Each structure stands twice: as structure tokens, then as C-alpha cells.
C-alpha positions in Angstrom: -16.1 26.0 -41.5 -18.5 28.3 -43.1 -17.5 31.1 -45.4 -16.2 34.2 -43.7 -18.1 37.3 -44.9 -17.3 40.0 -42.3 -14.7 41.1 -39.8 -16.6 39.8 -36.9 -16.8 36.4 -38.5 -13.1 36.6 -39.0 -12.5 37.5 -35.3 -14.7 34.6 -34.2 -12.9 32.2 -36.5 -9.5 33.4 -35.1 -10.7 32.9 -31.6 -12.0 29.4 -32.3 -8.7 28.5 -34.0 -6.7 29.9 -31.0 -8.8 27.8 -28.6 -8.3 24.8 -30.7 -4.6 25.5 -30.9 -4.4 25.9 -27.1 -6.2 22.6 -26.5 -4.0 20.7 -29.0 -0.9 22.3 -27.4 -2.1 21.0 -23.9 -2.7 17.5 -25.3 0.7 17.5 -27.0 2.4 18.6 -23.8 0.7 15.8 -21.9 1.7 13.2 -24.5 5.3 14.5 -24.4 5.4 14.3 -20.6 3.9 10.7 -20.6 6.4 9.7 -23.3 9.3 11.3 -21.4 8.3 9.5 -18.2 7.8 6.2 -19.9 11.3 6.3 -21.5 13.1 6.7 -18.2 15.1 3.6 -17.5 13.5 2.9 -14.2 10.1 3.2 -15.6 11.0 0.9 -18.5 12.1 -1.7 -16.0 9.0 -1.2 -13.8 6.6 -1.5 -16.8 8.4 -4.6 -18.0 8.0 -6.3 -14.7 4.3 -5.2 -14.3 3.5 -6.5 -17.8 5.4 -9.7 -17.1 3.8 -10.4 -13.8 0.3 -9.4 -15.1 0.4 -12.2 -17.6 -1.7 -15.1 -16.4 0.4 -17.6 -18.4 3.5 -16.5 -16.7 1.9 -16.8 -13.3 0.7 -20.3 -14.1 4.1 -21.4 -15.5 5.9 -19.9 -12.5 3.7 -21.7 -10.1 4.0 -25.0 -11.9 7.8 -24.6 -12.1 8.0 -23.8 -8.4 5.8 -26.7 -7.4 7.8 -29.0 -9.7 11.1 -27.9 -8.1 9.6 -28.4 -4.6 8.4 -31.9 -5.4 11.6 -32.7 -7.2 13.7 -31.6 -4.3 11.5 -33.5 -1.9 11.8 -36.7 -4.0 15.6 -36.3 -4.1 15.8 -36.0 -0.3 13.5 -38.9 0.2 15.4 -41.0 -2.3 18.8 -40.2 -0.8 17.6 -41.0 2.7 16.0 -44.3 1.8 18.4 -45.8 -0.7 21.9 -47.0 0.4 24.0 -47.2 -2.8 27.3 -45.5 -3.6 25.9 -43.3 -6.4 22.8 -42.1 -4.5 23.7 -38.5 -4.9 23.9 -38.8 -8.7 20.7 -40.8 -8.9 19.0 -38.4 -6.5 19.9 -35.4 -8.7 18.7 -37.2 -11.8 15.5 -38.1 -10.1 15.0 -34.5 -8.9 15.4 -33.1 -12.4 13.1 -35.7 -14.0 10.4 -35.1 -11.4 10.7 -31.3 -11.9 10.3 -31.6 -15.6 7.4 -34.0 -15.3 5.5 -31.8 -12.9 6.3 -28.6 -14.8 5.2 -30.1 -18.1 2.1 -31.8 -16.7 0.6 -29.5 -14.0 -2.8 -31.1 -14.3 -1.4 -34.1 -12.4 -0.5 -31.9 -9.5 -3.8 -30.1 -9.7 -5.8 -33.3 -9.6 -3.7 -34.6 -6.7 -4.2 -31.4 -4.7 -8.0 -31.4 -5.5 -8.2 -35.0 -4.2 -6.3 -34.1 -1.0 -8.4 -31.0 -0.4 -11.7 -32.9 -1.0 -10.7 -35.6 1.5 -9.7 -33.0 4.1 -12.9 -31.0 3.6 -15.1 -34.1 3.8 -13.4 -35.1 7.1 -13.8 -31.6 8.5 -17.5 -31.4 7.5 -18.1 -34.9 9.1 -16.5 -33.8 12.3 -18.5 -30.6 12.4 -21.7 -32.6 12.1 -20.7 -34.9 14.9 -20.2 -32.0 17.3 -23.9 -31.3 17.5 -24.9 -35.0 18.0 -23.0 -35.1 21.3 -24.9 -32.3 22.9 -26.7 -33.2 26.1 -29.0 -30.2 26.0 -31.3 -28.8 23.3 -30.4 -25.6 21.5 -32.0 -22.4 22.7 -35.0 -21.1 21.0 -34.4 -17.4 20.0 -38.1 -16.6 20.0 -38.2 -17.2 23.8 -35.2 -14.9 24.5 -36.6 -12.0 22.5 
């Protein structure tokens, strides 16, 4: 601030400081309200879950674990239905947990298998789509003639 030399300068300085004080008070009130809202237990829980689910690593790990559990359970059911030994339930559970751990720790195996499966399905569907037009007995319409 510049040096105050008259009463009008003093009045102007007081008005500027009052405006500044009012603005800072509003900012402080907003910060207090935001802090108060964020410290409510329900908001703490909501924010925790939002941050947790927003993490890409967690989403990837959750997906890998879920896929691992599904494949492990499927392998257990398949093993118990095929094998006829007295301890098949024990071996089935051991197989399920080992497959779950393998898939959860090595998700690139599952990704590569899924990519191969999707590629084979997409190549079959594109071949069948091309063959549809070969079997046509008539020629396609020329749009220039219609319009």
C-alpha cells in the first residue's frame, strides 16, 4: 500500500481492507463448511470407496482376482466330475486355490487367451458376413437410379 496522507486516503484504505476482510471471511466459511462436510462419517466412507474404486490398479487386481476365482471354481467342478477317487473333494479344492493364485498372479495369460478367443470369433464372423453377399441371386440396387 502507498503512504496515507489524507483522511480520504484513510477512508479508501479502510474500505479496501473491509472488502478484503469480507472476501477472506467468505472463503474461510466455505473452507469450514467443506471441512465439516468431509469429516462426517458417511462422507468419509463415501470418499474412501470413491478413491478406492477410482484406482485403476485396484480395478485391474479385482478383475484378475474375480477371473481367477471363476476359472479356479470351474476347474474344481470339472476335476470333481471327471476324476473318481476317494479324496477328489480335497484335490479339487487344492486345484481350485492353485489355479486361482496362478491366474491372479499372471493375468497376462488370461488376457492372451481371451484375445486369441476373440480374434478367432471375430475372424469367423467377418468370413460369414462376406459370404452372405456371395449367395445373392440379384445385383444390388444402384442408388443413383432411385434418386
